[in-house]
C-alpha positions in Angstrom: 50.9 125.9 66.6 54.6 125.4 67.2 56.4 127.1 69.5 59.9 129.4 69.6 61.0 127.5 72.7 64.3 125.9 72.4 65.8 122.7 73.8 69.6 122.5 73.8 70.7 118.7 74.4 74.0 118.2 76.1 75.4 114.5 75.9 77.7 114.7 79.2 78.1 116.7 82.6 78.7 120.3 81.8 82.6 121.3 81.3 83.3 117.3 80.2 86.7 118.2 77.8 87.5 120.6 75.9 85.0 120.0 72.8 81.9 120.4 75.0 83.5 124.0 76.3 83.0 124.8 72.6 79.9 123.4 72.3 78.3 124.9 75.4 79.3 128.3 73.8 77.0 127.3 71.1 74.2 126.5 73.5 74.7 130.0 74.7 74.9 131.8 71.5 72.0 129.9 70.4 69.7 130.3 73.7 70.7 134.0 73.5 69.5 134.1 70.1 66.0 132.5 71.0 65.3 135.0 74.0 65.8 137.8 71.4 63.2 136.4 69.3 60.8 135.8 72.1 61.3 132.1 73.2 62.4 130.2 76.1 65.4 128.5 75.8 66.8 125.6 78.1 69.8 123.2 78.3 69.7 119.6 79.9 72.4 117.7 80.7 72.5 114.1 82.0 73.4 115.5 85.7 75.5 118.0 87.1 77.0 118.8 90.8 76.1 122.7 90.5 74.4 124.7 88.1 76.9 125.6 85.5 77.7 129.1 85.1 77.3 131.5 81.8 73.4 130.6 81.1 71.4 132.5 84.1 72.5 135.7 82.7 71.1 135.2 79.2 67.9 133.9 80.4 68.8 130.2 79.8 67.3 127.7 81.9 69.4 124.4 82.8 67.7 120.9 83.6 69.3 117.7 85.0 67.5 115.4 82.5 69.1 112.7 80.6 67.7 113.0 77.0 69.5 109.9 75.8 68.0 107.6 78.5 64.6 108.9 79.3 61.9 106.7 78.6 59.6 107.7 75.4 56.7 108.8 78.1 59.2 110.9 80.5 60.8 112.4 77.1 57.5 113.5 75.6 56.1 114.6 79.1 59.6 116.7 79.6 58.9 118.2 76.0 55.3 118.9 76.5 55.8 120.5 80.0 58.2 123.1 78.5 56.5 123.5 75.4 59.6 122.7 73.0 59.4 123.8 69.5 63.0 123.1 68.5 65.6 120.7 69.7 69.1 120.9 68.8 71.3 117.9 69.3 74.9 116.8 69.4 76.3 113.8 67.1 73.4 111.8 67.2 72.1 110.2 63.9 70.1 112.0 61.3 67.3 109.6 61.6 66.1 107.7 64.8 62.7 106.3 65.9 63.4 108.5 69.2 62.3 111.6 66.9 58.8 110.3 66.8 58.7 111.1 70.4 59.8 114.7 69.6 57.3 114.8 66.7 54.4 113.3 69.0 55.3 116.1 71.7 54.9 119.1 69.2 58.4 119.5 68.5 58.5 121.3 64.6 62.1 121.4 64.3 65.0 118.9 65.0 68.5 120.2 64.0 71.4 117.6 64.5 74.9 118.8 64.6 77.8 116.3 63.4 81.1 116.6 65.0 82.3 113.7 63.9 81.6 111.1 60.4 80.8 108.0 62.3 81.0 105.2 60.2 82.9 105.7 56.9 82.3 102.3 55.2 79.4 101.9 53.0 76.4 100.3 54.5 75.1 97.0 52.9 72.0 97.0 50.8 69.6 96.5 53.0 70.7 99.2 55.7 71.6 101.8 53.1 67.8 101.4 51.7 66.3 101.5 55.3 68.7 104.5 55.8 67.7 106.2 53.2 64.2 105.9 53.6 64.0 106.7 57.2 66.1 110.0 56.3 63.5 111.0 54.2 60.5 110.5 56.4 60.0 113.8 58.6 58.6 112.0 61.7 61.7 110.2 62.3 64.7 112.3 60.9 65.9 115.9 61.6 65.3 118.5 59.5 68.6 119.9 59.3 71.9 118.1 59.5 75.1 120.5 60.5 78.5 119.1 59.5 81.6 120.9 60.8 83.4 120.3 57.8 83.3 119.2 54.3 84.5 116.0 54.7 82.0 115.1 57.5 78.9 116.5 55.1 80.5 114.2 52.2 80.7 111.1 54.3 77.0 111.9 56.0 75.5 112.2 52.4 77.6 109.5 50.5 77.5 106.4 53.4 74.8 108.0 55.5 72.6 108.8 52.6 71.4 112.2 54.3 69.6 114.3 51.7 71.8 117.1 50.4 69.2 119.4 51.3 69.3 118.8 54.5 73.0 119.3 55.3 75.2 122.1 55.9 78.7 123.0 56.7 79.8 125.0 59.6 83.2 125.0 60.8 84.1 125.2 64.3 85.4 128.7 65.6 87.7 130.0 68.0 87.7 133.0 70.6 90.6 135.1 69.9 91.6 137.3 72.9 92.7 140.9 72.2 95.7 139.9 73.9 97.3 137.2 75.7 97.1 137.4 79.4 98.8 134.1 80.6 101.9 132.7 79.0 104.2 129.9 80.2 107.4 130.1 79.6 108.3 126.2 78.2 111.9 126.3 78.9 111.7 126.9 82.4 108.3 125.0 83.1 109.7 121.9 81.0 113.3 122.1 81.7 114.0 123.0 78.3 117.5 124.3 77.3 117.1 127.8 76.2 118.5 127.4 73.0 116.5 124.7 71.6 113.5 125.3 69.7 110.3 123.7 70.8 108.3 121.4 68.5 104.8 121.2 70.4 101.9 118.9 69.6 98.8 118.5 71.6 96.4 115.7 71.7 94.8 112.9 73.2 96.9 109.9 74.1 95.7 107.4 71.3 97.9 106.0 68.7 95.4 107.1 66.0 96.5 110.7 66.5 99.6 109.9 65.1 102.1 110.5 68.4 104.4 107.7 67.7 105.0 109.1 64.0 106.3 112.3 66.1 108.4 110.5 67.9 110.1 108.5 65.1 110.5 112.1 63.5 112.2 113.3 66.0 114.5 110.2 66.3 115.4 111.0 62.5 116.0 114.8 63.3 117.9 114.5 66.4 120.3 111.1 65.8 120.4 110.8 61.9 120.1 114.5 61.1 122.2 115.9 64.4 119.2 118.6 65.5 120.2 119.0 68.9 118.6 122.5 68.8 115.1 121.0 68.6 112.9 119.7 71.8 109.8 118.0 71.2 106.8 119.1 73.9 103.7 116.4 73.5 100.8 117.3 76.0 97.6 115.1 76.4 96.5 112.0 78.2 94.9 108.9 77.4 95.5 105.2 77.6 98.5 105.2 75.4 100.5 107.7 77.0 102.7 105.1 78.8 103.6 103.3 75.6 104.5 107.0 73.9 107.0 107.5 77.0 108.4 103.9 76.6 108.9 105.0 72.9 111.2 108.0 73.5 112.9 106.2 75.9 114.0 102.9 73.7 114.5 105.6 71.0 116.8 107.4 73.3 115.2 110.4 73.4 114.3 111.1 77.0 116.8 114.4 76.5 114.9 116.1 73.6 111.2 114.6 73.9 109.1 115.5 76.8 105.7 113.9 77.7 104.2 115.8 80.8 100.5 114.5 80.3 97.3 116.4 80.5 97.7 120.2 80.7 94.5 122.6 81.6 94.6 124.6 78.3 97.3 124.8 75.6 96.7 128.2 75.0 99.2 129.8 77.6 101.9 127.1 75.7 101.7 128.0 72.3 103.2 131.2 72.3 106.7 129.5 72.8 106.5 127.2 70.1 108.1 127.2 66.9 105.8 125.3 65.3 102.9 123.0 66.3 102.1 119.5 64.7 99.3 117.3 64.3 100.0 114.2 62.9 96.7 112.3 63.2 96.1 108.9 61.3 92.3 108.9 61.1 90.1 110.9 59.3 88.7 113.3 62.3 85.9 115.6 61.6 87.7 118.8 62.3 90.8 119.6 64.2 90.6 122.3 66.7 94.0 122.1 67.7 95.0 123.1 64.5 93.3 126.4 64.6 94.3 127.0 67.8 97.7 127.3 67.1 97.0 129.0 63.8 95.0 131.3 65.9 98.3 132.0 67.9 100.4 132.6 65.1 102.3 129.6 64.6 103.1 127.7 61.8 101.1 124.1 61.7 102.1 120.7 60.2 99.1 118.8 59.8 97.9 115.7 58.1 96.0 115.7 54.8 93.1 113.8 55.9 89.3 114.1 57.0 88.0 117.4 58.2 92.1 118.7 58.8 92.7 118.5 54.9 90.3 121.8 54.4 91.7 124.0 57.1 94.8 124.9 55.6 96.2 126.3 52.2 99.4 124.1 52.0 102.7 126.6 51.9 100.8 129.6 52.8 99.5 129.6 56.2 100.6 126.1 57.3 101.8 122.5 55.7 100.6 119.3 55.0 102.4 116.1 55.5 100.5 112.7 54.2 99.4 110.5 57.3 101.9 108.2 58.7 105.0 109.8 56.7 108.0 110.0 59.2 110.4 111.3 56.6 108.2 113.7 55.0 107.2 115.0 58.8 110.8 115.3 60.0 111.7 117.0 56.3 109.0 119.3 57.0 109.8 120.0 60.7 113.7 120.7 59.7 112.6 123.1 57.1 110.4 125.3 59.0 112.2 125.6 61.9 115.5 126.1 60.1 113.8 129.3 58.7 112.8 132.3 60.6 111.4 134.3 58.3 109.0 131.4 57.0 107.8 130.6 60.6 106.8 134.6 60.9 105.2 134.8 57.7 103.4 131.5 57.6 102.3 131.9 61.4 101.4 135.3 60.5 99.1 134.4 57.7 97.6 131.6 59.8 96.1 133.9 62.1 94.6 136.2 59.6 93.1 132.9 58.2 91.7 132.1 61.4 90.0 136.1 61.8 88.8 135.5 58.3 87.3 131.6 58.6 87.3 130.2 62.1 86.1 132.7 64.8 83.6 131.9 67.2 81.5 135.1 65.6 81.5 133.5 62.6 80.7 129.8 63.9 77.6 131.1 65.9 76.1 133.8 63.4 76.0 131.1 60.6 74.4 128.7 63.5 71.8 131.0 64.3 71.4 131.5 60.4 70.8 128.1 60.2 68.3 127.7 62.4 66.4 130.7 60.9 66.6 129.1 57.9 64.7 125.7 59.0 
């Protein structure tokens, strides 16, 4: 008989990056639900320096066990030792020979949660045929595949030929505090003149995030349209940060564009911004930075691409521009910052949209329901 015991599999050490903080909150919600139903929940990480906080109070066990690198025998022994009935995986394939080890160890359900679309190009006919079969053979495929957006779900079905019956979309969620306990004065912290409105952007410093598009749009606004009342603040770290800084200098924007690097959290920064921009060039699975700004009651200007294209209602709770459209981005920024009433109306509607669609409570309830539905 399958057991109610649940294994939640971490891909990295606890607290690695913002996304994993959100995922660990899902671990806690699912583990607590498992405990309420009489099962034992445990989380395994490849390793950690100290036992992560927050799990013990819910009765969730934590192990240092590298699920991805363990030998098939070691994996089988681990699953059998803890009598695991359900395994929850993050960003694993919908089918894998490794899942056969899980089935042999008595695992009744494999639930995989996809936060990225993976390969979006069509597979060659042979690989597509093999994937098609594998995704329909229970012993080597997941029982349920959760997508963070309809875009990811569509790619999984169309490109990776995952059966539609296995797929469900559950948008990511964000915790909305009743009130902001800490805010950062952007003008004081980053030496921005008080008379300037702040155009904010947060993303990893990779070119595919579209930061150079934002820099070029800033040059259009400051130099060609005389918008000396604007200041651009980009936070984030990564391999292309120095190239972004060089581009700002090249375009003579040093006095109007700040790139301080990584910050611990963007939540305290958002209240001081007039507008937040997410100018991504690639089809991302979701777009957490978009709903973070919406939750802060800020109008968002985002690329109409990938999972981000289903987060906003254009002109109502945010604005869309086409990817890499420098002039379109500059025009939209200029229009929003010039209209205080528009900022307030769209920002208020954005926060309402988060309350209606993107709270952690909604996300966790839908995850629990997906588990209950098999």
